[in-house]
LOTITOR-993458 format. One line per 10 residues: for each residue x, y, z of C-alpha. Coordinates in nm, 4 decimals. Layout:
// residues N
X Y Z | ...
***
This chain:
// residues 608
-0.9526 4.5943 5.7408 | -0.5833 4.4977 5.7761 | -0.4705 4.8565 5.7264 | -0.7090 4.9799 5.9946 | -0.5656 4.7156 6.2266 | -0.2166 4.8454 6.1494 | -0.3376 5.1992 6.2194 | -0.4825 5.0810 6.5474 | -0.1548 4.9080 6.6390 | 0.0129 5.2491 6.6585
-0.2801 5.4017 6.8500 | -0.3213 5.1131 7.0958 | -0.0440 5.2247 7.3376 | -0.2327 5.5542 7.3726 | -0.5810 5.4053 7.3960 | -0.6457 5.5565 7.7407 | -0.5689 5.9029 7.6111 | -0.7892 5.8345 7.3100 | -1.0702 5.7143 7.5381 | -1.0433 6.0279 7.7528
-1.0488 6.2440 7.4418 | -1.3552 6.0544 7.3263 | -1.5331 6.1155 7.6588 | -1.4506 6.4852 7.6397 | -1.5809 6.4903 7.2830 | -1.9025 6.3266 7.3933 | -1.9447 6.5946 7.6601 | -1.8992 6.8673 7.3972 | -2.1501 6.6896 7.1727 | -2.3971 6.6663 7.4609
-2.3728 7.0412 7.5302 | -2.4303 7.1104 7.1610 | -2.7340 6.8809 7.1474 | -2.8808 7.0332 7.4623 | -2.8648 7.3898 7.3274 | -3.1782 7.3731 7.1058 | -3.3813 7.2200 7.3901 | -3.2734 7.4984 7.6260 | -3.3576 7.7476 7.3515 | -3.7077 7.5936 7.3322
-3.7258 7.6316 7.7112 | -3.6520 8.0031 7.6754 | -3.9128 8.0473 7.4018 | -4.1794 7.8580 7.5954 | -4.1047 8.0704 7.9033 | -4.1512 8.3904 7.7050 | -4.4783 8.2604 7.5598 | -4.6122 8.1668 7.9051 | -4.4729 8.4821 8.0794 | -4.2541 8.2660 8.3041
-3.9045 8.3544 8.4292 | -3.6371 8.2663 8.1739 | -3.3432 8.3324 8.4065 | -3.2747 7.9605 8.4799 | -3.2866 7.8847 8.1082 | -3.0479 8.1686 8.0211 | -2.8069 8.0609 8.2960 | -2.8197 7.7013 8.1707 | -2.7630 7.8139 7.8124 | -2.4604 8.0249 7.9145
-2.3182 7.7397 8.1225 | -2.3498 7.5022 7.8296 | -2.1653 7.7418 7.5970 | -1.8778 7.8057 7.8415 | -1.8393 7.4424 7.9468 | -1.8521 7.3201 7.5876 | -1.5857 7.5650 7.4709 | -1.3499 7.4843 7.7620 | -1.3813 7.1083 7.7294 | -1.3353 7.1258 7.3533
-1.0086 7.3179 7.3947 | -0.8875 7.0540 7.6414 | -0.9813 6.7782 7.3986 | -0.7867 6.9387 7.1127 | -0.4745 6.9713 7.3288 | -0.5029 6.6147 7.4540 | -0.5553 6.4581 7.1123 | -0.2960 6.6818 6.9457 | -0.0335 6.5627 7.1920 | -0.1411 6.2030 7.1375
-0.1139 6.2482 6.7615 | 0.2444 6.3681 6.7871 | 0.3310 6.0699 7.0043 | 0.1724 5.8338 6.7531 | 0.3886 5.9885 6.4802 | 0.6970 5.9583 6.6964 | 0.6250 5.5897 6.7708 | 0.5543 5.5142 6.4045 | 0.8699 5.6870 6.2864 | 1.0817 5.5177 6.5518
0.9395 5.1786 6.4582 | 1.0000 5.2367 6.0870 | 1.3535 5.3675 6.1340 | 1.4484 5.0726 6.3524 | 1.3035 4.8335 6.0977 | 1.4694 5.0007 5.7992 | 1.8111 4.9830 5.9632 | 1.7639 4.6122 6.0316 | 1.6454 4.5050 5.6875 | 1.8537 4.2680 5.4836
2.0669 4.4513 5.2307 | 1.8933 4.2675 4.9493 | 1.5591 4.4165 5.0562 | 1.7028 4.7670 5.0254 | 1.8775 4.7044 4.6953 | 1.5832 4.7822 4.4681 | 1.4430 5.0737 4.6698 | 1.5410 5.4376 4.6643 | 1.6399 5.5945 4.9943 | 1.4369 5.9041 4.9027
1.1197 5.6968 4.8629 | 1.1782 5.5276 5.1990 | 1.2401 5.8635 5.3662 | 0.9063 5.9865 5.2279 | 0.7304 5.6987 5.4018 | 0.8915 5.7904 5.7330 | 0.8120 6.1607 5.6987 | 0.4963 6.2398 5.5012 | 0.3096 5.9093 5.5392 | 0.3368 5.9200 5.9175
0.1929 6.2731 5.9221 | -0.1123 6.1500 5.7294 | -0.1413 5.8626 5.9728 | -0.1270 6.1053 6.2654 | -0.4227 6.2998 6.1335 | -0.6177 5.9781 6.0906 | -0.5256 5.8383 6.4328 | -0.5556 6.1490 6.6482 | -0.8267 6.3453 6.4749 | -1.0273 6.1391 6.2300
-1.1095 5.8440 6.4565 | -1.2303 6.0664 6.7400 | -1.4114 6.3120 6.5174 | -1.5816 6.0272 6.3345 | -1.7166 5.8932 6.6625 | -1.8127 6.2397 6.7866 | -1.9684 6.3318 6.4532 | -2.1616 6.0069 6.4359 | -2.2954 6.0514 6.7889 | -2.3830 6.4146 6.7183
-2.5587 6.3176 6.3967 | -2.7607 6.0331 6.5448 | -2.8195 6.2254 6.8664 | -2.9637 6.5172 6.6733 | -3.1741 6.2833 6.4609 | -3.3034 6.1050 6.7727 | -3.4104 6.4321 6.9351 | -3.5608 6.5455 6.6051 | -3.7643 6.2228 6.5969 | -3.8929 6.2993 6.9462
-3.9938 6.6495 6.8416 | -4.1791 6.5596 6.5186 | -4.1669 6.2327 6.3300 | -4.2916 6.3796 5.9989 | -4.0114 6.6326 5.9760 | -3.7716 6.3625 6.0960 | -3.8685 6.1376 5.8020 | -3.8046 6.4239 5.5576 | -3.4607 6.4834 5.7081 | -3.3596 6.1158 5.7005
-3.4629 6.0816 5.3355 | -3.2437 6.3778 5.2361 | -2.9420 6.2477 5.4303 | -2.9833 5.8928 5.2967 | -2.9345 6.0163 4.9410 | -2.6116 6.1895 5.0509 | -2.4884 5.8729 5.2262 | -2.5323 5.6642 4.9106 | -2.3323 5.9155 4.7053 | -2.0509 5.9247 4.9631
-2.0329 5.5436 4.9717 | -1.9957 5.5332 4.5918 | -1.7233 5.7997 4.5782 | -1.5045 5.6903 4.8730 | -1.3244 5.4025 4.6909 | -1.2382 5.6379 4.4056 | -1.1052 5.8885 4.6573 | -0.8893 5.6179 4.8167 | -0.7344 5.5251 4.4819 | -0.6623 5.8878 4.3924
-0.5008 5.9586 4.7294 | -0.2936 5.6413 4.7116 | -0.1664 5.7306 4.3650 | -0.0801 6.0827 4.4831 | 0.1214 5.9485 4.7769 | 0.3048 5.7029 4.5511 | 0.3949 5.9917 4.3191 | 0.5290 6.1904 4.6149 | 0.7473 5.8919 4.7061 | 0.8854 5.8714 4.3511
0.9455 6.2474 4.3528 | 1.1479 6.2143 4.6723 | 1.3461 5.9274 4.5219 | 1.4225 6.1212 4.2029 | 1.5304 6.4333 4.3902 | 1.7422 6.2312 4.6316 | 1.9227 6.0617 4.3430 | 1.9867 6.3913 4.1636 | 2.1246 6.5596 4.4749 | 2.3502 6.2639 4.5509
2.4968 6.2894 4.2014 | 2.4893 6.6700 4.1848 | 2.8513 6.6973 4.0655 | 2.7787 6.4617 3.7782 | 2.4559 6.6449 3.7005 | 2.6301 6.9816 3.6822 | 2.9329 6.8572 3.4914 | 2.7013 6.6990 3.2335 | 2.4952 7.0213 3.2096 | 2.1938 6.8069 3.2941
2.0212 7.0434 3.5372 | 1.7311 7.1000 3.2991 | 1.6894 6.7289 3.2188 | 1.6836 6.6374 3.5860 | 1.4431 6.9216 3.6612 | 1.2066 6.7987 3.3903 | 1.2271 6.4400 3.5180 | 1.1543 6.5426 3.8782 | 0.8842 6.7858 3.7709 | 0.7134 6.4997 3.5864
0.6690 6.3226 3.9205 | 0.5459 6.6468 4.0786 | 0.2977 6.6842 3.7939 | 0.1774 6.3261 3.8408 | 0.1280 6.3874 4.2125 | -0.0599 6.7087 4.1375 | -0.2871 6.5311 3.8862 | -0.3813 6.2610 4.1337 | -0.4234 6.5148 4.4142 | -0.6466 6.7347 4.1963
-0.8559 6.4305 4.1145 | -0.8862 6.3595 4.4864 | -0.9800 6.7232 4.5519 | -1.2523 6.7046 4.2884 | -1.3991 6.3946 4.4481 | -1.3796 6.5574 4.7925 | -1.5509 6.8683 4.6531 | -1.8350 6.6555 4.5159 | -1.8705 6.4774 4.8497 | -1.8750 6.7979 5.0541
-2.1009 6.9827 4.8115 | -2.3464 6.6942 4.8025 | -2.3444 6.6768 5.1808 | -2.4103 7.0480 5.2156 | -2.6781 7.0346 4.9481 | -2.8493 6.7441 5.1231 | -2.8565 6.9260 5.4569 | -2.9770 7.2491 5.2974 | -3.2483 7.0592 5.1080 | -3.3566 6.9057 5.4363
-3.3745 7.2532 5.5955 | -3.5844 7.3910 5.3090 | -3.8233 7.0953 5.3294 | -3.8416 7.1339 5.7077 | -3.9345 7.5017 5.6671 | -4.1984 7.4289 5.4061 | -4.3570 7.1255 5.5700 | -4.3105 7.2698 5.9186 | -4.4928 7.5902 5.8235 | -4.7847 7.3851 5.6950
-4.7968 7.1818 6.0165 | -4.7757 7.4956 6.2345 | -5.0568 7.6571 6.0332 | -5.2707 7.3478 6.0822 | -5.2000 7.3458 6.4571 | -5.0207 7.0107 6.4425 | -4.6889 7.1674 6.5525 | -4.5923 7.4446 6.7946 | -4.3739 7.7324 6.6770 | -4.1169 7.6683 6.9505
-4.0921 7.3012 6.8437 | -4.0370 7.4049 6.4806 | -3.7606 7.6465 6.5894 | -3.5930 7.3745 6.7978 | -3.6211 7.1328 6.5066 | -3.4635 7.3895 6.2745 | -3.1784 7.4434 6.5197 | -3.1125 7.0699 6.5165 | -3.1271 7.0767 6.1373 | -2.8642 7.3511 6.1326
-2.6597 7.1447 6.3765 | -2.6630 6.8614 6.1244 | -2.4462 7.0725 5.8932 | -2.1379 7.0397 6.1140 | -2.1463 6.6642 6.1831 | -2.2520 6.5795 5.8273 | -1.9742 6.7818 5.6620 | -1.7331 6.6751 5.9352 | -1.8068 6.3092 5.8696 | -1.7419 6.3595 5.4978
-1.4151 6.5395 5.5703 | -1.3006 6.2913 5.8328 | -1.3822 5.9955 5.6096 | -1.1562 6.1533 5.3473 | -0.8807 6.2156 5.6011 | -0.9170 5.8675 5.7454 | -0.8870 5.7282 5.3941 | -0.5567 5.9141 5.3516 | -0.4352 5.7718 5.6806 | -0.5387 5.4189 5.5846
-0.3565 5.4556 5.2520 | -0.0474 5.5756 5.4382 | -0.0801 5.2806 5.6757 | -0.0871 5.0491 5.3741 | 0.2415 5.1965 5.2481 | 0.3902 5.1550 5.5939 | 0.2599 4.7969 5.6016 | 0.4679 4.7217 5.2921 | 0.7806 4.7852 5.4994 | 0.6527 4.5475 5.7672
0.6622 4.2662 5.5097 | 1.0297 4.3104 5.4228 | 1.2682 4.0538 5.5643 | 1.4904 4.1494 5.8574 | 1.8388 4.0323 5.9357 | 1.8721 3.7739 6.2084 | 1.9171 4.0053 6.5061 | 2.2341 4.1980 6.4412 | 2.1775 4.4194 6.7455 | 2.3249 4.3849 7.0879
2.0909 4.1743 7.3045 | 1.9889 4.2974 7.6492 | 2.1462 3.9807 7.7919 | 2.4415 3.8857 7.5680 | 2.4496 3.5224 7.4592 | 2.7757 3.3414 7.5298 | 3.0056 3.2992 7.2318 | 3.0566 2.9403 7.1183 | 3.3827 2.7787 7.2245 | 3.6466 2.8538 6.9635
3.8772 2.5795 6.8508 | 4.2544 2.6127 6.8423 | 4.3219 2.7080 6.4825 | 4.5759 2.9351 6.3161 | 4.3029 3.0669 6.0888 | 4.0515 3.3262 6.2072 | 3.8286 3.2826 5.9011 | 3.7804 2.9791 5.6776 | 3.5830 2.9458 5.3536 | 3.4983 2.5799 5.2940
3.3429 2.5083 4.9509 | 3.1299 2.8237 4.9751 | 2.8817 2.8943 4.6965 | 2.6822 3.2187 4.6966 | 2.4436 3.3980 4.4641 | 2.2386 3.7175 4.4951 | 1.9270 3.5924 4.3144 | 1.7787 3.2458 4.3683 | 1.7720 3.1759 3.9957 | 2.0829 3.3780 3.9118
2.4332 3.2537 3.8382 | 2.6626 3.1842 4.1352 | 2.8886 3.4774 4.2212 | 3.1158 3.2435 4.4176 | 3.1303 2.8763 4.3265 | 3.2806 2.6247 4.5732 | 3.5362 2.8751 4.7036 | 3.7794 2.7562 4.9703 | 4.0585 2.9507 5.1417 | 4.1806 3.0464 5.4886
4.2543 3.3840 5.6453 | 4.5421 3.3582 5.8956 | 4.4856 3.4980 6.2435 | 4.7775 3.7340 6.1864 | 4.9007 3.8762 5.8607 | 4.7905 4.0621 5.5513 | 4.5792 3.8808 5.2912 | 4.5043 4.0549 4.9596 | 4.2215 3.9499 4.7277 | 4.2700 4.0439 4.3618
4.1035 3.9634 4.0338 | 3.9179 4.1126 3.7386 | 3.5901 4.2983 3.7839 | 3.3061 4.0586 3.8646 | 3.5370 3.7927 4.0050 | 3.3526 3.7920 4.3417 | 3.5860 3.9998 4.5586 | 3.3164 4.2177 4.7195 | 3.0950 3.9122 4.7670 | 3.3672 3.7606 4.9848
3.3429 4.0632 5.2154 | 2.9622 4.0467 5.2119 | 2.9805 3.6886 5.3344 | 3.2323 3.7737 5.6062 | 3.0021 4.0521 5.7307 | 2.6892 3.8342 5.6940 | 2.5308 4.0744 5.4477 | 2.4816 3.7606 5.2390 | 2.4317 3.3997 5.3417 | 2.6095 3.1194 5.1554
2.3877 2.8926 4.9490 | 2.6082 2.5987 5.0320 | 2.9395 2.5296 5.1989 | 3.0514 2.6601 5.5354 | 3.2110 2.9829 5.6562 | 3.3886 2.9479 5.9921 | 3.5032 3.2041 6.2467 | 3.7643 3.0689 6.4879 | 3.6796 2.7204 6.3636 | 3.3090 2.7612 6.4526
3.0397 2.7920 6.1812 | 2.9572 3.1605 6.1483 | 2.5827 3.1020 6.1898 | 2.6467 2.9650 6.5398 | 2.7999 3.2893 6.6574 | 2.5793 3.5551 6.8146 | 2.5425 3.7975 6.5249 | 2.6299 4.1032 6.7328 | 2.9486 3.9356 6.8528 | 3.0733 3.8299 6.5092
3.0436 4.1806 6.3642 | 3.1904 4.3349 6.6780 | 3.5238 4.1735 6.5939 | 3.5386 4.3220 6.2438 | 3.6097 4.6737 6.1184 | 3.5091 4.7386 5.7595 | 3.6248 5.0277 5.5398 | 3.4078 5.0318 5.2299 | 3.5093 5.1687 4.8942 | 3.2598 5.4573 4.8882
3.3629 5.5724 5.2403 | 3.0490 5.7697 5.3323 | 3.0582 6.0184 5.6170 | 2.8163 5.9518 5.8985 | 2.5956 6.2302 6.0417 | 2.7585 6.4133 6.3297 | 3.0947 6.5549 6.4275 | 3.4408 6.4339 6.3354 | 3.4649 6.2742 6.6800 | 3.1315 6.0985 6.6286
3.2619 5.9519 6.3027 | 3.5854 5.8321 6.4579 | 3.4110 5.6775 6.7616 | 3.1417 5.5067 6.5563 | 3.2834 5.1566 6.6053 | 3.4193 5.2211 6.9544 | 3.2221 5.4888 7.1428 | 3.4482 5.4730 7.4503 | 3.7650 5.5820 7.2642 | 3.9537 5.8763 7.4181
4.0432 6.1985 7.2402 | 4.4076 6.0950 7.2501 | 4.3229 5.7775 7.0581 | 4.1288 5.9810 6.8022 | 4.4243 6.2134 6.7436 | 4.6573 5.9135 6.7118 | 4.4321 5.7663 6.4426 | 4.4163 6.0995 6.2585 | 4.7942 6.1192 6.2699 | 4.8198 5.7677 6.1246
4.6251 5.8749 5.8145 | 4.7800 6.2196 5.7841 | 4.4739 6.4188 5.8896 | 4.6072 6.5885 6.2015 | 4.6690 6.9306 6.0442 | 4.3371 6.9205 5.8619 | 4.1500 6.8373 6.1826 | 4.3310 7.1110 6.3753 | 4.2258 7.3618 6.1084 | 3.8555 7.2767 6.1422
3.6503 7.5392 6.3296 | 3.5784 7.3149 6.6309 | 3.8511 7.0557 6.5740 | 3.7107 6.7142 6.6762 | 3.3704 6.8671 6.7520 | 3.3223 7.0064 6.4009 | 3.0059 6.8822 6.2310 | 3.1341 6.7292 5.9090 | 2.8104 6.7877 5.7221 | 2.8875 7.1586 5.7361
3.2556 7.1293 5.6519 | 3.4176 7.0882 5.3127 | 3.5608 6.7368 5.3069 | 3.7223 6.5998 4.9931 | 3.6901 6.2432 4.8709 | 4.0419 6.1578 4.9876 | 3.9697 6.3081 5.3301 | 3.6490 6.1053 5.3610 | 3.8505 5.7942 5.2863 | 4.1066 5.8835 5.5491
3.8347 5.9506 5.8087 | 3.6951 5.6028 5.7362 | 4.0413 5.4513 5.7781 | 4.0944 5.6404 6.1026 | 3.7583 5.5100 6.2266 | 3.8785 5.1549 6.1658 | 4.2085 5.2311 6.3378 | 4.0264 5.3571 6.6488 | 3.8171 5.0382 6.6589 | 4.1327 4.8238 6.7017
3.9572 4.5161 6.5520 | 4.0636 4.1557 6.5357 | 3.9784 4.1497 6.1650 | 4.0267 4.4551 5.9428 | 3.8546 4.4519 5.6014 | 3.9724 4.7145 5.3542 | 3.7816 4.7446 5.0269 | 4.0207 4.9447 4.8043 | 4.0594 5.1722 5.1053 | 4.3630 5.3651 4.9775
4.2311 5.4420 4.6299 | 4.2089 5.8193 4.6834 | 4.5206 5.8710 4.8969 | 4.8361 6.0486 4.7902 | 5.1719 5.8747 4.8083 | 5.2852 6.0127 5.1436 | 4.9543 5.9394 5.3130 | 4.9380 5.5906 5.1677 | 5.2869 5.5185 5.2962 | 5.1700 5.6123 5.6466
4.8595 5.3951 5.6085 | 5.0649 5.1030 5.4817 | 5.2870 5.1351 5.7869 | 4.9795 5.1064 6.0072 | 4.8539 4.8068 5.8075 | 5.1890 4.6333 5.8552 | 5.1788 4.7047 6.2284 | 4.8176 4.5859 6.2470 | 4.8887 4.2718 6.0462 | 5.1536 4.1714 6.2987
4.8822 4.1174 6.5624 | 4.5546 4.0823 6.3707 | 4.4065 3.9697 6.0416 | 4.4022 4.2278 5.7626 | 4.2115 4.1453 5.4437 | 4.2164 4.3863 5.1515 | 4.0465 4.3990 4.8152 | 4.3333 4.5424 4.6188 | 4.4045 4.6982 4.2831 | 4.7116 4.8979 4.3790
5.0383 4.7184 4.3377 | 5.1765 4.8871 4.6476 | 4.9041 4.7102 4.8466 | 4.9570 4.3770 4.6746 | 5.3296 4.3505 4.7231 | 5.2900 4.4374 5.0915 | 5.0560 4.1405 5.1416 | 5.1777 3.8216 5.3050 | 4.9394 3.6193 5.0917 | 4.7493 3.6957 4.7719
4.4305 3.5198 4.6599 | 4.3488 3.5485 4.2889 | 3.9785 3.5178 4.2046 | 3.8379 3.4655 3.8568 | 3.4698 3.4119 3.7699 | 3.3798 3.3097 4.1233 | 3.6625 3.0597 4.1666 | 3.9934 3.0740 4.3530 | 4.2402 3.0629 4.0662 | 4.5631 3.0791 4.2632
4.7154 3.1738 4.5986 | 5.0671 3.2726 4.6962 | 5.3012 3.5647 4.7416 | 5.3586 3.8297 4.4796 | 5.6772 3.6619 4.3585 | 5.5242 3.3142 4.3520 | 5.2211 3.4281 4.1547 | 5.4312 3.6189 3.9011 | 5.6093 3.2979 3.8260 | 5.3145 3.0595 3.8397
4.9909 3.2359 3.7403 | 4.9355 3.3810 3.3940 | 4.6375 3.6018 3.4903 | 4.8270 3.7636 3.7743 | 5.1269 3.8150 3.5481 | 4.9027 3.9712 3.2818 | 4.7584 4.2157 3.5351 | 5.1062 4.3193 3.6402 | 5.2427 4.3375 3.2861 | 4.9491 4.5561 3.1865
5.1205 4.8267 3.3894 | 5.4598 4.7595 3.2256 | 5.6118 4.6759 3.5609 | 5.9027 4.4452 3.6143 | 5.8227 4.0799 3.6737 | 6.1648 4.0087 3.8117 | 6.1853 3.8241 4.1447 | 6.1637 4.0288 4.4636 | 6.4971 4.1846 4.5509 | 6.5966 4.2225 4.1850
6.3036 4.4294 4.0665 | 6.2969 4.8056 4.0967 | 6.1050 4.9396 4.3985 | 5.7280 4.9615 4.3461 | 5.7347 5.3186 4.4782 | 5.9089 5.4258 4.1591 | 5.5704 5.3944 3.9949 | 5.3836 5.5628 4.2756 | 5.1299 5.4149 4.5135 | 4.8426 5.5084 4.2893
4.9328 5.2532 4.0197 | 4.6410 5.0126 3.9715 | 4.5497 4.7029 3.7741 | 4.3444 4.9237 3.5472 | 4.4759 4.8019 3.2144 | 4.6558 5.1289 3.1373 | 4.9732 5.0435 2.9454 | 5.1638 5.3308 3.1095 | 5.3136 5.3278 3.4560 | 5.2481 5.6107 3.6968
5.5981 5.7492 3.6354 | 5.5483 5.7352 3.2594 | 5.2199 5.9210 3.2884 | 5.3904 6.1865 3.5017 | 5.6691 6.2182 3.2438 | 5.4208 6.2560 2.9587 | 5.2441 6.5344 3.1476 | 5.5755 6.7111 3.2086
***
């Protein structure tokens, strides 16, 4: 089975440990199988008035040795199971972080987390316990049956007939059990996804008084999981009960038929007792096999869910290679990035998001990209960062096609501040050093000062070493931390996706000063809605419906492009040439192309 092969792929590195555990299990099974024969030895000695001391010593040795070796086996296999889980989780995490963004787009993070956490635990039980116990149980079962056949073939035939009926029932029920367990695990994944989404939007949930609605929705997934799990439990109960009933029926038949054979002189009493002891020993391996088959089925189902992740497409090696590949020779060009007739779409049969787009990004200076929603602004950044590949056309870095650059090297040169500005797990220092781990504390404080976060950082309990997950950080502060992280990186290309949207006027002025300083020696590209950002730009690119509509300075576009003029006039701002218009700061840095007919100052006046 493919899923069993996947399960074995995680166990294979530990096959020596598994083999040793199997040998120890076989030793325990051998001591268990030998016990009835030694018991017969004791009984025969009593009947013949012979010394039973050697038999008692042997029986005691078997019990002690079996218990000690079994404890060692449990420790050994338990440790192996935890290592299998660790390897599986590490493999899955590494793969998830290297998937193409498109592969993650339609999947909930909560559902993926469930696969890394709960599915790997089920796989551990199957790999460390079920495989070994299945082998041990099978050997114990067939070993006991073999010795029973040697003792009396008539009673052996009765026993085999009883167990055969149980085996047929188990074979019929196992596929149903697999389907029920798979459905239960899928429901757990959906439950995790629903809860993750609700917790991420907890402010919206509470403000909308939707706690009860979300609870009902999540509970529906919990109920579905419970229904499938209960169905699986019912099937397991039938399997175990049938197994126990089959063994008990065999014991009753052995007693009845054995008594007849003893009475007729065809069987010795000591042989019947030994046979009965083996029959009682069948209870453990028979029920164990039923249980381990069920557990193995859960592990195989979990392996199938993990296998789904193995089929998702990875990015083309955006990790640092052990031996870095040399960068291609860059050509002498004043442009660090060039879009040459680039067409891109997210779905193969969907409309193009960018259609034959061409423009250059100067090696130094500030380039702003503006346009209505859906114009393709974020797609431009996705192409620059290789989150998306162009369908046609060519994107060049330093005059060299981007696909010819080592992927790790091309992203190393870029710092990206996204619009949502998530905090990364860890301390404030960890967040600031994320793009440049070797940065000094002095450089971190300088970056914090540039975004106006110095006092806030000094007030944190452990300053730079404060774990941000446990601190109260506002949306504006998260945005400033992300900006500071980019400042620490000191990149050749700085991409800002509406990175000042949540900043106050004083802080934005400080950030704009940094952007001006950075633009003097590097390329700064912003997706902008704020007029304060636009007028600071050396060059503005206007996108509309996936096309470059116009390029120029703020003054040039006001005079030449109707769409740009409409966006500005929507804020009732002056369209007079630069130098004659009133300062943009009079309307505040938070003014946006949002279609609001009032300026920021007018809104403030109306509130007053």
